[in-house]
N, CA and C of each residue as an Amber inpcrd file, in Angstrom:
protein
   603
  -2.1680000  -9.2190000 -16.0920000  -1.6260000  -8.5120000 -14.9300000
  -1.5260000  -9.4820000 -13.7430000  -0.3120000  -9.5650000 -13.1570000
  -0.0870000 -10.4010000 -11.9970000  -0.3440000  -9.5880000 -10.7610000
  -1.3330000  -9.8610000  -9.9010000  -1.6610000  -8.9940000  -8.8040000
  -1.2060000  -9.6320000  -7.4570000  -0.9210000 -10.9720000  -7.4480000
  -0.5210000 -11.5590000  -6.1890000   0.1750000 -12.8690000  -6.5060000
   1.1880000 -13.2280000  -5.7410000   1.8960000 -14.4910000  -5.9000000
   1.8540000 -15.2160000  -4.5740000   1.5800000 -16.4990000  -4.5590000
   1.6450000 -17.3050000  -3.3800000   2.5280000 -18.5030000  -3.7470000
   3.6390000 -18.6240000  -2.9410000   4.5440000 -19.7090000  -3.2250000
   5.6160000 -19.8190000  -2.1590000   6.8000000 -20.3140000  -2.5500000
   7.8650000 -20.4980000  -1.5760000   8.9350000 -19.4840000  -1.9000000
   9.6280000 -18.9550000  -0.8650000  10.6690000 -18.0220000  -1.0240000
  11.9170000 -18.8200000  -1.4440000  12.3660000 -18.5920000  -2.6540000
  13.4690000 -19.3620000  -3.2360000  14.8370000 -18.7190000  -3.0170000
  14.8810000 -17.3550000  -3.0950000  16.1780000 -16.7290000  -2.9290000
  15.8680000 -15.2320000  -2.7160000  16.8530000 -14.5130000  -2.1240000
  16.6760000 -13.0070000  -1.9240000  17.9920000 -12.3630000  -2.1710000
  17.8850000 -11.0250000  -2.4880000  19.0810000 -10.1850000  -2.6770000
  18.7980000  -8.9160000  -1.9200000  19.6690000  -7.9010000  -2.1860000
  19.4640000  -6.6020000  -1.4650000  18.1260000  -5.9570000  -1.7130000
  17.6220000  -6.0920000  -2.8880000  16.2980000  -5.4010000  -3.1820000
  15.3900000  -6.2370000  -4.0580000  15.5410000  -7.5570000  -3.9580000
  14.7460000  -8.5010000  -4.7500000  14.5450000  -9.8090000  -4.0370000
  13.5660000 -10.5700000  -4.5230000  13.2760000 -11.9310000  -4.0130000
  12.7830000 -12.8100000  -5.2220000  13.0750000 -14.0380000  -5.1890000
  12.5270000 -15.0040000  -6.1310000  11.5000000 -15.8130000  -5.4580000
  10.2490000 -15.7830000  -5.9630000   9.1660000 -16.5770000  -5.4170000
   8.8950000 -17.7590000  -6.3040000   9.0220000 -18.9210000  -5.8130000
   8.7330000 -20.1340000  -6.6290000   7.2370000 -20.5510000  -6.4790000
   6.5780000 -20.3490000  -7.6140000   5.1360000 -20.6580000  -7.6490000
   4.9580000 -21.8640000  -8.5330000   4.8010000 -23.0390000  -7.9590000
   4.5950000 -24.2800000  -8.7250000   5.7610000 -24.5280000  -9.7480000
   6.9690000 -24.2860000  -9.2860000   8.0960000 -24.5310000 -10.1310000
   8.5900000 -23.4190000 -11.0130000   7.7670000 -22.3240000 -11.0650000
   8.1710000 -21.1690000 -11.8780000   8.6630000 -20.0810000 -10.9220000
   9.8460000 -19.5780000 -11.1770000  10.5050000 -18.5810000 -10.2570000
  10.1860000 -17.2030000 -10.7380000   9.4720000 -16.4230000  -9.9510000
   9.2150000 -14.9970000 -10.2540000  10.2050000 -14.0850000  -9.5690000
  10.8520000 -13.2650000 -10.3060000  11.7450000 -12.2560000  -9.6990000
  10.9220000 -10.9510000  -9.3760000  10.8870000 -10.6650000  -8.0770000
  10.1480000  -9.4510000  -7.6290000  11.0570000  -8.4990000  -6.8990000
  10.9720000  -7.1940000  -7.3020000  11.7630000  -6.1820000  -6.6130000
  10.9720000  -5.6850000  -5.4160000  11.6610000  -5.6140000  -4.2780000
  10.9060000  -5.2930000  -3.0010000  11.6330000  -4.2180000  -2.2440000
  10.8180000  -3.5630000  -1.2930000  11.4390000  -2.6710000  -0.3130000
  12.1510000  -3.5360000   0.7240000  13.0340000  -2.9310000   1.4650000
  13.7730000  -3.6650000   2.5210000  12.7380000  -4.1650000   3.5750000
  11.7480000  -3.4040000   3.7850000  10.6830000  -3.7260000   4.7530000
   9.9480000  -4.9830000   4.3020000   9.5710000  -5.0630000   3.0850000
   8.9360000  -6.2760000   2.5750000   9.8410000  -7.4800000   2.5950000
  11.0920000  -7.2860000   2.2410000  12.0700000  -8.4220000   2.2730000
  12.1830000  -8.9760000   3.6680000  12.1290000  -8.0680000   4.7260000
  12.2990000  -8.5290000   6.0840000  11.0340000  -9.2790000   6.5370000
   9.8600000  -9.0050000   5.9120000   8.6770000  -9.7200000   6.2790000
   8.6180000 -11.1220000   5.6030000   9.3400000 -11.3560000   4.5780000
   9.1890000 -12.5960000   3.8160000   9.7690000 -13.7790000   4.5330000
  10.7070000 -13.5550000   5.4460000  11.2650000 -14.6910000   6.2200000
  12.5150000 -15.3090000   5.5780000  12.6140000 -16.5840000   5.7360000
  13.8370000 -17.2400000   5.1990000  13.5030000 -18.2040000   4.0500000
  14.5590000 -18.5950000   3.3300000  14.4350000 -19.4340000   2.1300000
  13.6180000 -20.6740000   2.4600000  12.6350000 -20.9890000   1.6340000
  11.7640000 -22.1530000   1.8340000  10.4530000 -21.8230000   2.5190000
  10.3880000 -20.6370000   3.0830000   9.1050000 -20.2120000   3.7540000
   7.9970000 -19.9770000   2.6890000   6.7540000 -20.3340000   3.0660000
   5.6240000 -20.0020000   2.1690000   5.2980000 -18.5630000   2.3470000
   5.1630000 -17.8950000   1.2510000   4.8950000 -16.4720000   1.2910000
   3.7550000 -16.0630000   0.3610000   3.1280000 -14.9200000   0.6970000
   2.1360000 -14.2260000  -0.2010000   2.6890000 -12.8800000  -0.5100000
   2.8050000 -12.5100000  -1.7420000   3.3710000 -11.2300000  -2.1030000
   2.3420000 -10.4950000  -3.0630000   1.9090000  -9.3070000  -2.6420000
   1.0730000  -8.4960000  -3.5330000   2.0370000  -7.8680000  -4.5760000
   1.5960000  -7.8310000  -5.8160000   2.4950000  -7.3290000  -6.8730000
   1.9240000  -6.2340000  -7.7350000   2.8460000  -5.5440000  -8.2980000
   2.4810000  -4.5090000  -9.3430000   3.4210000  -4.6510000 -10.5500000
   2.8530000  -4.8070000 -11.7000000   3.6770000  -4.9730000 -12.9290000
   3.9700000  -3.6620000 -13.4800000   5.2860000  -3.3960000 -13.7230000
   5.7090000  -2.1780000 -14.3550000   6.3200000  -2.4950000 -15.7150000
   5.8610000  -1.7990000 -16.7000000   6.4450000  -2.0390000 -18.1010000
   6.7560000  -0.6790000 -18.6190000   8.0090000  -0.6160000 -19.1210000
   8.5520000   0.5790000 -19.8190000   9.1110000   0.1120000 -21.1480000
   9.5780000   1.0580000 -21.9030000  10.1920000   0.7510000 -23.2660000
  11.4210000  -0.1710000 -23.1040000  12.0970000  -0.0110000 -21.9750000
  13.3330000  -0.7310000 -21.8120000  13.2740000  -1.8430000 -20.7730000
  12.2510000  -1.8620000 -19.9980000  12.2190000  -2.7420000 -18.8410000
  10.8640000  -3.3230000 -18.5670000  10.8500000  -4.4480000 -17.9230000
   9.5180000  -4.9960000 -17.5090000   9.8390000  -5.7250000 -16.1480000
   9.1500000  -5.2920000 -15.0910000   9.4950000  -5.8050000 -13.7540000
   8.2990000  -6.0150000 -12.8860000   8.3820000  -6.9570000 -11.9630000
   7.3470000  -7.1200000 -10.9890000   7.8810000  -6.5310000  -9.6740000
   7.0410000  -5.6450000  -9.0520000   7.3370000  -5.1140000  -7.7940000
   6.5570000  -5.8210000  -6.7490000   7.1610000  -6.2410000  -5.6350000
   6.3970000  -7.0920000  -4.6370000   6.2540000  -6.3040000  -3.3110000
   5.1350000  -6.5700000  -2.6080000   4.8460000  -5.9170000  -1.3800000
   4.2260000  -6.9100000  -0.3570000   4.5610000  -6.6070000   0.8840000
   4.0840000  -7.4720000   1.9730000   2.5800000  -7.3250000   2.2380000
   2.0880000  -6.1510000   1.8690000   0.6350000  -5.9180000   2.0240000
   0.0020000  -5.1060000   0.9070000  -1.2870000  -5.1980000   0.7940000
  -1.9870000  -4.3880000  -0.2070000  -1.8070000  -2.9110000   0.0720000
  -1.7060000  -2.5910000   1.3380000  -1.4560000  -1.1440000   1.7910000
  -0.1740000  -0.5990000   1.1700000   0.8650000  -1.3850000   1.2790000
   2.1550000  -0.8690000   0.7500000   2.0820000  -0.7610000  -0.7030000
   1.3500000  -1.6290000  -1.3950000   1.2100000  -1.5040000  -2.8540000
   0.4400000  -0.2490000  -3.2120000  -0.6490000   0.1060000  -2.4280000
  -1.4280000   1.2880000  -2.6560000  -0.5400000   2.5190000  -2.5450000
   0.3370000   2.5700000  -1.4870000   1.1980000   3.7410000  -1.3290000
   2.2370000   3.7990000  -2.4730000   2.6950000   2.6750000  -2.9380000
   3.5890000   2.6410000  -4.0320000   2.9400000   3.3100000  -5.2510000
   1.6840000   2.9640000  -5.4920000   0.9820000   3.5070000  -6.6700000
   0.8080000   5.0840000  -6.5070000   0.4480000   5.4620000  -5.2850000
   0.3330000   6.9000000  -5.0010000   1.6850000   7.6300000  -5.2410000
   2.6720000   6.9930000  -4.6630000   4.0150000   7.6490000  -4.7670000
   4.5340000   7.8070000  -6.1820000   4.3200000   6.7490000  -6.9720000
   4.8110000   6.7690000  -8.3690000   3.9750000   7.6850000  -9.2670000
   2.8560000   8.0850000  -8.7270000   1.9960000   9.0780000  -9.5730000
   2.6240000  10.4070000  -9.3900000   3.4490000  10.6980000  -8.3980000
   4.1140000  11.9800000  -8.2110000   5.1890000  12.1540000  -9.1900000
   5.2760000  13.2740000  -9.8970000   6.3030000  13.5260000 -10.8540000
   7.7120000  13.4610000 -10.1620000   8.6040000  12.7200000 -10.8370000
   9.9540000  12.5580000 -10.2790000  10.1220000  11.4040000  -9.3630000
   9.0670000  10.6860000  -9.1320000   9.1610000   9.4500000  -8.2110000
   8.9750000   8.2380000  -9.1060000  10.1140000   7.5580000  -9.2790000
  10.0860000   6.2060000 -10.0150000   9.9450000   5.0700000  -9.0500000
   9.9840000   3.8420000  -9.5760000   9.8250000   2.7130000  -8.6870000
  10.9300000   2.6020000  -7.6140000  12.2100000   2.9690000  -8.0560000
  13.2990000   2.8450000  -7.1130000  13.1520000   3.7620000  -5.9290000
  12.7410000   5.0640000  -6.2200000  12.5650000   6.0470000  -5.1530000
  11.3920000   5.6240000  -4.2770000  10.3170000   5.1770000  -4.8820000
   9.1130000   4.8040000  -4.1160000   9.5150000   3.6250000  -3.1470000
  10.2680000   2.6790000  -3.6360000  10.6960000   1.5070000  -2.8280000
  11.6280000   1.9560000  -1.6400000  12.4560000   3.0030000  -1.9680000
  13.3860000   3.5100000  -0.9390000  12.6110000   4.1880000   0.1440000
  11.5330000   4.9150000  -0.2790000  10.6400000   5.5740000   0.7520000
   9.9130000   4.4740000   1.6230000   9.3780000   3.4410000   0.9180000
   8.7180000   2.3490000   1.6120000   9.6750000   1.5020000   2.4640000
  10.9790000   1.5750000   2.1640000  11.9810000   0.8910000   3.0090000
  12.2250000   1.7390000   4.2590000  12.1660000   3.0910000   4.1500000
  12.4890000   3.9430000   5.2970000  11.2960000   4.1590000   6.2200000
  10.0930000   4.1040000   5.6090000   8.9140000   4.4270000   6.4860000
   7.8690000   3.3660000   6.3690000   7.1170000   3.1680000   7.4780000
   5.9540000   2.2380000   7.3960000   4.8410000   2.9940000   6.6720000
   3.8120000   2.3050000   6.2630000   2.6610000   2.9600000   5.6150000
   2.0320000   3.9670000   6.5530000   2.0680000   3.6420000   7.8990000
   1.3840000   4.5160000   8.8560000   2.2460000   5.7540000   9.0040000
   3.5860000   5.6710000   9.0650000   4.4280000   6.8140000   9.1440000
   4.3510000   7.7200000   7.8710000   4.2310000   7.0730000   6.7580000
   4.1040000   7.8280000   5.5120000   2.8000000   8.5140000   5.4560000
   1.7010000   7.9270000   5.9480000   0.4060000   8.6050000   5.9940000
   0.4980000   9.8010000   6.9800000   1.1150000   9.5790000   8.0890000
   1.2420000  10.6800000   9.0880000   2.0790000  11.8760000   8.4940000
   3.1240000  11.4780000   7.7960000   4.0390000  12.5260000   7.1970000
   3.3530000  13.3290000   6.1870000   2.6030000  12.6890000   5.3190000
   1.8600000  13.3690000   4.2910000   0.7340000  14.2300000   4.8190000
  -0.0910000  13.5940000   5.7660000  -1.2050000  14.3360000   6.3440000
  -0.6920000  15.5470000   7.1290000   0.4980000  15.4120000   7.7830000
   1.0240000  16.5660000   8.5560000   2.0500000  17.4220000   7.8390000
   2.1660000  17.2470000   6.5610000   3.1210000  18.0120000   5.7070000
   4.5450000  17.8940000   6.2580000   4.9500000  16.7060000   6.7660000
   6.2490000  16.5350000   7.3310000   7.2730000  16.0380000   6.3060000
   7.7720000  16.9590000   5.5040000   8.5830000  16.5220000   4.3650000
   9.9470000  16.0050000   4.8830000  10.3890000  16.4670000   6.0530000
  11.6660000  15.9490000   6.6160000  11.6270000  14.4700000   6.9050000
  10.4640000  13.9470000   7.2630000  10.2930000  12.5750000   7.4860000
  10.5140000  11.8000000   6.2050000   9.8900000  12.2480000   5.1590000
  10.0100000  11.5820000   3.8830000  11.3960000  11.6580000   3.2680000
  12.1010000  12.7470000   3.5720000  13.4740000  13.0020000   3.0950000
  14.4530000  12.0570000   3.7900000  13.9830000  11.3350000   4.8100000
  14.9200000  10.3050000   5.4040000  15.2400000   9.2050000   4.4690000
  14.3890000   8.9620000   3.4200000  14.6610000   7.8670000   2.4880000
  15.8390000   8.1810000   1.5660000  16.5560000   7.1520000   1.2170000
  17.7220000   7.2970000   0.2730000  17.2740000   7.8850000  -1.0070000
  17.9770000   8.8690000  -1.5300000  17.6540000   9.3950000  -2.8500000
  16.5770000  10.3670000  -2.9240000  16.0450000  10.7700000  -1.7380000
  14.9780000  11.7520000  -1.6740000  15.4370000  13.1080000  -1.0510000
  15.5780000  14.1300000  -1.8950000  16.0470000  15.3900000  -1.4570000
  14.8680000  16.1790000  -0.9120000  15.1740000  17.3370000  -0.2750000
  14.1380000  18.1690000   0.3640000  13.0470000  18.6180000  -0.5920000
  13.5040000  18.9640000  -1.8610000  12.5300000  19.4420000  -2.8380000
  11.5320000  18.3610000  -3.2190000  12.0380000  17.1530000  -3.5350000
  11.1340000  16.0590000  -3.9230000  10.2700000  15.6590000  -2.6950000
  10.8130000  15.7080000  -1.5230000  10.0400000  15.2940000  -0.3360000
   8.8450000  16.2720000  -0.1280000   9.0980000  17.5960000  -0.3940000
   8.0620000  18.5760000  -0.2670000   7.0080000  18.3450000  -1.3120000
   7.3710000  17.9890000  -2.5360000   6.4300000  17.7580000  -3.6090000
   5.5720000  16.5690000  -3.2340000   6.1720000  15.5330000  -2.7080000
   5.4470000  14.3040000  -2.3220000   4.3800000  14.6470000  -1.3050000
   4.7540000  15.2660000  -0.1780000   3.7510000  15.5880000   0.8900000
   2.6590000  16.5330000   0.3680000   3.1180000  17.4820000  -0.4680000
   2.0280000  18.4450000  -0.9580000   1.0900000  17.7370000  -1.8790000
   1.5120000  16.9140000  -2.7390000   0.6600000  16.2050000  -3.6460000
  -0.2310000  15.1090000  -2.9730000   0.2910000  14.5160000  -1.9580000
  -0.4290000  13.3690000  -1.3130000  -1.1360000  13.7610000  -0.0450000
  -0.9890000  15.0570000   0.3940000  -1.5720000  15.5100000   1.6570000
  -3.0720000  15.2020000   1.7310000  -3.8270000  15.5900000   0.6540000
  -5.2720000  15.3570000   0.6830000  -5.6270000  13.8470000   0.5550000
  -4.8300000  13.1170000  -0.1770000  -5.0970000  11.7130000  -0.3690000
  -4.7700000  10.8480000   0.9380000  -3.8250000  11.3560000   1.6550000
  -3.4100000  10.6480000   2.9080000  -4.5780000  10.4590000   3.8650000
  -5.4180000  11.4840000   3.9370000  -6.5230000  11.4570000   4.8780000
  -7.5260000  10.4010000   4.5540000  -7.5930000  10.0200000   3.3080000
  -8.5500000   8.9780000   2.8500000  -7.9690000   7.6030000   2.8630000
  -6.7570000   7.4200000   3.5470000  -6.2050000   6.1040000   3.6340000
  -6.3760000   5.5830000   5.0250000  -7.5040000   4.9410000   5.3080000
  -7.7820000   4.5290000   6.7040000  -6.7920000   3.3890000   7.0580000
  -6.5420000   3.2770000   8.3830000  -5.6830000   2.1620000   8.8440000
  -6.5410000   1.1030000   9.3420000  -6.2730000  -0.1050000   8.8820000
  -7.0400000  -1.2280000   9.2700000  -7.0510000  -1.4850000  10.7460000
  -8.1580000  -1.6370000  11.4380000  -8.1820000  -1.8740000  12.8470000
  -7.3870000  -3.0790000  13.2510000  -6.6300000  -2.9090000  14.3130000
  -5.8670000  -4.0850000  14.8670000  -4.6430000  -4.3680000  14.0940000
  -4.3810000  -3.5910000  13.0110000  -3.1620000  -3.8150000  12.2480000
  -2.4440000  -2.5050000  12.0020000  -1.6730000  -2.0890000  13.0050000
  -1.0010000  -0.7260000  12.8620000  -0.1490000  -0.6880000  11.5900000
  -0.3040000   0.3960000  10.9170000   0.5300000   0.5520000   9.7190000
   0.0180000  -0.1000000   8.4730000  -1.1120000  -0.7770000   8.6220000
  -1.6330000  -1.4360000   7.3840000  -2.8840000  -0.6260000   6.8680000
  -2.6730000   0.2320000   5.9760000  -3.8050000   1.0180000   5.4410000
  -4.7200000   0.1860000   4.4660000  -5.9570000   0.4890000   4.5590000
  -6.9410000  -0.1660000   3.6610000  -6.7180000   0.2970000   2.2670000
  -7.0400000  -0.4660000   1.2850000  -6.9660000  -0.0510000  -0.1330000
  -7.8880000   1.1400000  -0.3290000  -7.3860000   2.3590000  -0.2320000
  -8.2300000   3.5190000  -0.3600000  -7.6720000   4.4900000  -1.3730000
  -7.2390000   3.9950000  -2.5390000  -6.7570000   4.9610000  -3.6010000
  -7.9340000   5.7390000  -4.0120000  -7.6840000   6.9740000  -4.3990000
  -8.7730000   7.8400000  -4.9250000  -9.5300000   7.0870000  -5.9960000
 -10.8970000   6.9870000  -5.8210000 -11.6690000   6.3710000  -6.8490000
 -11.8440000   4.8840000  -6.6070000 -11.1680000   4.3580000  -5.5660000
 -11.3480000   2.9060000  -5.2830000 -12.5620000   2.6620000  -4.5230000
 -13.0710000   1.4490000  -4.4550000 -14.3170000   1.1420000  -3.7970000
 -14.2590000   1.4740000  -2.3190000 -13.1100000   1.2000000  -1.6620000
 -13.0280000   1.4270000  -0.2680000 -13.0030000   2.9900000   0.0910000
 -12.3540000   3.7780000  -0.7690000 -12.3220000   5.2060000  -0.6050000
 -13.8080000   5.7410000  -0.7810000 -14.4940000   5.2060000  -1.7950000
 -15.8670000   5.6960000  -2.0410000 -16.8100000   5.2670000  -0.8790000
 -16.4450000   4.0460000  -0.3290000 -17.2850000   3.5730000   0.8050000
 -17.1630000   4.4630000   2.0700000 -15.8750000   4.8430000   2.2820000
 -15.5660000   5.7720000   3.3980000 -16.3710000   7.0790000   3.2300000
 -16.3150000   7.5500000   2.0130000 -16.9780000   8.8290000   1.6630000
 -18.4910000   8.7010000   1.8540000 -19.0840000   7.5070000   1.3930000
 -20.4580000   7.3090000   1.5030000 -20.9140000   7.2880000   2.9700000
 -20.1180000   6.6820000   3.8430000 -20.4760000   6.6470000   5.3010000
 -20.3880000   8.0150000   5.8530000 -19.3770000   8.8090000   5.4560000
 -19.2580000  10.1670000   5.9590000 -20.4700000  11.0130000   5.5160000
 -20.9590000  10.7700000   4.3050000 -22.0900000  11.4900000   3.7860000
 -23.3350000  11.1390000   4.6450000 -23.3480000   9.9530000   5.2020000
 -24.5190000   9.5340000   6.0120000 -24.3900000  10.0090000   7.4600000
 -23.3510000  10.8040000   7.7480000 -23.2390000  11.4060000   9.0410000
 -22.1690000  10.8520000  10.0440000 -21.4860000   9.7440000   9.5270000
 -20.4780000   9.1070000  10.4350000 -19.2070000   9.9370000  10.3940000
 -18.5150000   9.9460000  11.5440000 -17.2800000  10.6700000  11.6420000
 -16.2250000   9.9770000  10.7920000 -15.2390000  10.7370000  10.2040000
 -14.2400000  10.1220000   9.3370000 -13.5630000   8.8510000   9.9210000
 -13.2000000   8.9590000  11.2280000 -12.5140000   7.8280000  11.8470000
 -13.3800000   6.6450000  12.0040000 -14.6470000   6.8950000  12.2650000
 -15.6590000   5.7650000  12.4020000 -15.8470000   5.0930000  11.0610000
 -16.0160000   5.9590000  10.0390000 -16.2220000   5.4920000   8.6760000
 -15.0110000   4.6490000   8.2060000 -13.8620000   5.1590000   8.4310000
 -12.6440000   4.5090000   8.0000000 -12.4520000   3.1890000   8.6940000
 -12.7190000   3.1200000   9.9720000 -12.6100000   1.8970000  10.7370000
 -13.6110000   0.8540000  10.2830000 -14.8500000   1.2750000  10.0210000
 -15.8330000   0.2790000   9.6020000 -15.5420000  -0.2250000   8.2220000
 -15.0980000   0.6350000   7.3760000 -14.6720000   0.1870000   6.0040000
 -13.4600000  -0.7580000   6.0690000 -12.5540000  -0.4050000   6.9310000
 -11.3640000  -1.2720000   7.1830000 -11.7850000  -2.6480000   7.5660000
 -12.7980000  -2.7820000   8.4800000 -13.2270000  -4.0930000   8.9290000
 -13.9400000  -4.7980000   7.8530000 -14.6860000  -4.0530000   7.0440000
 -15.4390000  -4.6290000   5.9110000 -14.5380000  -5.2090000   4.8860000
 -13.3840000  -4.4500000   4.5880000 -12.3810000  -4.9840000   3.6520000
 -11.7870000  -6.2720000   4.1580000 -11.4510000  -6.3230000   5.5130000
 -10.8840000  -7.4940000   6.0690000 -11.8120000  -8.7240000   5.9220000
 -13.1310000  -8.4170000   6.0610000 -14.1530000  -9.4320000   6.0060000
 -14.4380000  -9.9150000   4.6030000 -14.5000000  -9.0340000   3.6030000
 -14.8840000  -9.3190000   2.2790000 -13.8150000  -9.4760000   1.2690000
 -12.5760000  -8.9850000   1.6050000 -11.4220000  -9.0810000   0.7870000
 -11.2690000  -7.7700000  -0.0320000 -10.0520000  -7.6030000  -0.5780000
  -9.6830000  -6.3460000  -1.2790000 -10.5030000  -6.0820000  -2.5380000
 -10.9730000  -7.1730000  -3.1620000 -11.6650000  -6.9770000  -4.4340000
 -13.1620000  -6.7550000  -4.2730000 -13.6230000  -6.5270000  -3.0210000
 -15.0760000  -6.3580000  -2.8370000 -15.5820000  -5.0770000  -3.5010000
 -16.8520000  -5.1060000  -3.9410000 -17.4740000  -4.0230000  -4.6410000
 -17.9290000  -2.9630000  -3.6540000 -18.2530000  -1.7400000  -4.1790000
 -18.7270000  -0.6640000  -3.3370000 -19.9910000  -1.0150000  -2.5820000
 -21.0260000  -1.5520000  -3.2660000 -22.2780000  -1.7800000  -2.5430000
 -22.1210000  -2.7680000  -1.3530000 -21.3170000  -3.8540000  -1.6200000
 -21.0340000  -4.7540000  -0.5240000 -20.3080000  -4.1410000   0.6410000
 -19.3040000  -3.3370000   0.3060000 -18.4800000  -2.6760000   1.3030000
 -19.3770000  -1.7340000   2.1490000 -20.2430000  -0.9590000   1.5210000
 -21.0940000  -0.0130000   2.2420000 -22.0550000  -0.7440000   3.1110000
 -22.6850000  -1.8120000   2.5610000 -23.6650000  -2.5860000   3.2840000
 -23.0480000  -3.1920000   4.6320000 -21.8640000  -3.8350000   4.4060000
 -21.1550000  -4.4280000   5.5970000 -20.6890000  -3.3660000   6.5930000
 -20.0550000  -2.3010000   6.0350000 -19.5010000  -1.2210000   6.8600000
 -20.6350000  -0.5550000   7.6450000 -21.7410000  -0.3670000   7.0810000
 -22.9060000   0.2980000   7.8040000 -23.3300000  -0.5640000   8.9680000
 -23.3870000  -1.8690000   8.6930000 -23.7920000  -2.8270000   9.7790000
 -22.8170000  -2.7100000  10.9250000 -21.4740000  -2.6830000  10.5410000
 -20.4420000  -2.5910000  11.6230000 -20.4600000  -1.2890000  12.3580000
 -20.6430000  -0.2250000  11.6080000 -20.6350000   1.1630000  12.1720000
 -21.8270000   1.4250000  13.1370000 -22.9420000   0.7810000  12.8230000
 -24.1110000   0.9610000  13.6320000 -24.2630000  -0.0720000  14.7290000
 -23.5960000  -1.2280000  14.4920000 -23.7160000  -2.3100000  15.4500000
 -22.7670000  -2.0750000  16.6350000
């Protein structure tokens, strides 16, 4: 599983980029928002990736942030949302706007994306409404949600702090800072330990 690429931006198209990693060119499909973040040919870039394999296709999807990748995973878990539709939504909305739309049941906002009709938009916000609340936004980085997929270490850490009596916003902010400090792959115990220190300090 390829989770991240660090290399040079070799070429781009309307919905893809080629990242040269030590002479090997990886074709990654991206949202328009991610493409705009990558810069110009020859720039050094870091792309978070998700591998998608089907009977007929195998592709790497690229994201400017771990938050965008997390929302892609949530979106593609909704029936009727494939990778193209998910990328269209992530092209039209920032992760913060998407979080707001789902938390506030604003299906019209989601329907702004190409290829998303009112019925699908409603299904998306209904299915993701509860999960959106558990996607804290990293402090100092508007629109960059912490990796808080249901069952992930950061989501569990937010829950653990709330169980200890911290308000949701305080818990989310502390865990967001802990993820920044420890990295996305940090385990639950480390996240809780650091987040507790931050929340009480």
